[in-house]
N, C-alpha and C positions, 0 to 999 in steps of 0.2 A: 240444221242442215237437211235438205230433203233431196233425194235422188243424187247423192254424192256432190251436190253444189253448195259449197260453204258460202257463208255470209262474210262480206268484209267486215272486219279485218281478223277473222277467227284465227287464232294462233294454235300452234302445236299440231297442226293438221297436215298430213302429207298431201302431195299432189295426186289425188285419186284418179284423175283423169289420165295420168302418166303411168298408172300401175300396169304391169304386164299381164293383163287379164287372160290373153290367149296362152301364155306360157303356163300360168297358174292352172288354167283349165286342163292343159295337156298332162301336167304333173298329176293333178287330182284324178284324171282318168286313169293314169297308170297305177296310182294307189289303189283305186277302187276296183280295177281289174285283178290286182293282186291281194285284194282285202282278205280273202279266205285263207291266205298263207300267214296272215298276221294273227297273233293272239288277241282276242277282243274281249276278254274278260277283264277282271280287275287287275291292273299292271302295277308297276313300281310307282308308289306315291310321289317319289322324287322326280319323275318324268321318264318319258321314252329314252331308253339308253342310247340309241343312234343319234337322237337329236342332242342329247347332253354331250356326246363326243363331238358333234358337229360345231356346237356352240364353243365348246372348249378349244377346239382348234382355231376357230375364227378369232376368239379373243386373244389367244396367245399371239397370233401373227399381226392382227390389226390394232389391238389395244395394249399390248404388253402385259396382259393379265397373266399372273403366274397361277395356273390351275390345272387340274386333271378333271376328267369327266365325272369323277366321284364327288367333286365338290360342287357341281352345277346342280341347282334345284329349279325345275320348271314350275312356274306359278302362273295362275290365271290373271294376268294383269300385274303391273308394278304396285298397284295399291294393295293387293293381297300380299305381295312381298314385304311391304312395309309393316302391314298388320301382323304377319308372322314373326318378324323381327321383334315387334313390340311384345307379343305374346311370350317369345321365347327368352328375351333378354332383359326385359324391364319389368319393374313393379310400380304400382301407384305411388306418386310423389318422387320418384326418381327423377334427376334433373338431366335434360337433354339439350346440348347446344343446338340452337336453330337459326339458320341464316335469317337475317332481317335486313330487307325483305327476302321472302323464300316461298317455297313451294306450298301451296294451300293443302294439297292432299296429304303431305307428311304432317303438316300442323294439325289437321283433323284427326289423324290416326293417333297422334301422341295425346291430343286433348280427350279423345274418346277413351283412352286407356288410363286417364287420370295422371298422366306424366306431367311434371312441371317444365314448361318450356322456358328456355333461357336465351332471349333474343341477343344475337351477336351482330354488330354492324358489319357492313361489307365496304372494303377499300378498293383501291384501283387494282391491287394484286390479290383480291379475294378476301376470305374471312379475316376479321381482325382477332387473331389468335391471342395476342397479348391481353386484350380486353376480356376474352372468354376465360383465360387462365386466372386472371385477377378477380373477376367477379363470380365465376361458376366453376370453382376448383374441384367440386365433388361430383361433377356430371358423370353419368354412367355411359352416355353415348353422345357422339356428334353427328348431326345429319348435315351433309355438305354435297354441293355440286362443283367439284373443282375444276373440271375441264371447261365448263361454260356455266358460270353462276347464274341460276334462275331467281330473278328475271333479268338482272342488270347486265350479265354477259361477260363479267371479268373472269380472269383465269387465275387460279391459286398458284403463286410463284413457287419455284422449286425450294427456296429456303423456308417458305411457310409450310410446304409439304413435309419437309424433314422435321421441322418444329413440331408439328402436329403429331407425326408418327412417334417421335421421341415422348411427347407428353402422354399419348395414349398407352405406350408401353410401360411407362413409369407409374401411371395412375390406374392401370387396368381398364381404361376406357375403350368402348367399342367405336369404331367410325363406320358409318353408312355412306359409302360413296354411290351417289346416284348419278349415273352416266347416261342420262336420259337422251341426249341428242348429240353425243360426241362425234358420231359418224359424219356430221355435216359441219366440216371445217374446210374453208374455201382457199386457204393459203397454206402451202405446205402440206405435211402429212398430219393425220389426226394426232393429238397430244396423247403421250403415254399415260396410262392410268396411275392413280395414286396407289392402288392395290399392288401394282408391280414393284413399288419401293418398299413394301411392308415385309419385314423379315421377322416379325413377331406375332403374326396371326392376329392382328387387331382390326383389319379392314374387311368389311362385307361389301362386296360389289354388286350393284344392281343395274340390269339393263332391260330393254323392252323392244318389242318388235311393232309396237303401236305407231311409233314416229317413222320408222324405216319402211314398213309395209302398209298396214292399215290397222286402225284401232280395233275394228270389229273382230280381228283375229283373236284377241284377248290371250296372248302369250307373252310372257316375260320370264326373267331368270334371275336367280341369285347365285353368286359364287360365295361359298362359305369357307373360312380360313382353315378348318380343322375337321377330322373325321368325327370327333366328339360332338361338335356343333351340328354336323350333318344328322347324326342320330337324333338330337334334340328336336330339330326342325321336322324331322320325318314323323316323329311321334305327334307333334302338334298338327301338322298338315293332315295326317290321316284322320284326324278327329274332325277338322273343319270341312274339308271337301274331297277327301279320299284321292283324287287324281285330276288332272286337267284333261279335257277331252282328247281322246286318242287320234281321231280322224285328222284333226287339225295338225297334230303333231307329226303324223305320218307324212302329210303333205308338205309341211314346212321343212321336214328333214331332207326329203328328196329335192326340194327346191334349193336348199343350200348345197347339198352334195353335188348336184349337177352344174353348180357354178352360176345359177340364175340370181342368187341373192347378191353376190358381189358385183355382177354386172349391173343389177338395178341401183345399188349403192352408188356406183361410179356415175351413172346416168343422172341420178338425182343430185349429186354434188354439183355437177355442171349446171343442171336446171336452176337449182335453188340459188346458186352464185349469180346467175343471170337475173333472177327475179329480184334478188336483193339489191343489185345495182340499179334495176329498173325503179324499184320502190324509192330508193334514195333519190334518184334523178327526179322523179315526178314529185316527191315531197318538196325538193328544192325548188321546182318551178312553181308550185302552187302555194307553199307554205313557209317559205324560207324566213319571213319575217317573224313568224310566230312559233316555230318548232326548232329545237336544237336536237339534231339526230345523233344518237350514240350508236355507232355500228361497229360491232366486232366482226371480224371475218369468220363467222360461225353462226350456227343456230337456225331458228325458224321464225324469229320475229325481230323487229326493231324497237328500241326504247327511244322515245322522243320526249324531251323535256319541254314543257309548256311556257310560253312567254307570260310575264306578269300582267300582260294587257288582257289576258283571257279570263273571264269570270267562269270559274270551274262549274258552279251549279247550273248556269246558263248553258254551258257546254254540254253537261250531261244531258239536260233536257233536249237540246238539239240532236244529240246523238240517238236518243230514244225515239224521236219523231221520224228519223230516217232509217231505223231498224239496222244500224251498224253494230258490230260487235267490237267495242274498244274497251280494253280493260285498263285500269288505272293501277299503277304500282302501289299507290296508297292502300289498295285493298288487300295487299300481300305483306304489309307491315305490321309489327307488334308495337315497337317502341321508338325505333330509330327512323323517324320520318324524314324524308328527303323532298327536294323540290318537286312540284307536281309534274308527273310523267305518265305517259300512256305506252301501251305495247300494242304494236301493229304486226300481225301475222302476214307474211307474203307468200309462203311456200305453195298454197293451193291455187294462186290466182294468175292467170295469163295476163299479158299487158293491158288487154282492153278492159278487163274487169278491174284490174287494179287501178287504172285511170278513172274510171267511172267512180269507184269507191273514194278515191282521193278527191275528186270534185265534190262529192257529197260531204267529206270530211272538212274540205276547205270552206263549204257553206256553213257548216256547223261552227267552225271557228269564227268566221266573220260576223255571225249573227250572236256570237258570245263575247264579243269584245267589250270591255268593261264600260265603254262609253256609248255602246249601241243600245237601241230601244227594242223592246219586245214587239213582234208583229202583231 
């Protein structure tokens, strides 16, 4: 991506052309004018206190997260948050429930730490908890995306949420709830968090500003369930990076406190809902015979299952020729392979760019039909 122009069909990318640059600039100017009144030395390793307060307030109201500012830890991106959790809570060869298919960043962090991944298949109502309990009863942690499973888009049912929490309490298992894009639900209100149901301090909640603002901000957060855990994380974080950059935290704090953050979220929900509908309509017009669209009323990408008529290897070659970014679900699986499917991001693309991309994708499909010949 050059000059904030993403390539079709890059996923997980916000609409940077819709970001309120003028407002961010104004807020930044206020912060810089007042900079001499802020302490610019080494500050709290857990993050700028007013930002932790602002995040805590937002999460309680918008995500039904049960937390105080003391429980919030600011991290330099959600990947650092996962690495911190691994460092603080896991030992080599510990077992971790991993959604299959699931987020590659979490998988990489666990692999790098020598943790044993336990692939758990996904059902229509989320993680197959009975399978996980039967096959991996000694697991120390469950990594899960309950509000909008990545990448398939299912939502963990209420009964499964309670079953998971009960198991975690009985077995002393940690749950890492990755709430990576829950703000973008287009029907009804955003779903309440799993963490809000936890009465036994087993859930660690993870959120990020990369999807709702811009990835280059490099700010995310964890909500830890107990004061003792906060102290343990503080010790490890102090060794690894000391603190996240203070200037960005100051600007973000003011951006939230002045109401700009919630206004931007509301605007993006409307925009992304419209773009999802446009994407679905265009795919139906161009590729209805070859793609089965799985569209949940949430998220930043669509999952499309491929017709058996498509030669997958030919299709991949055609995509490479046209410089499209099309991710295959198979690249995110460990053991439980599903029907060939692709992920198509839609959030950063206005209609004309989406249409041009789908025309290219259609050409890829037609040239990759099993009975077609190479050019």
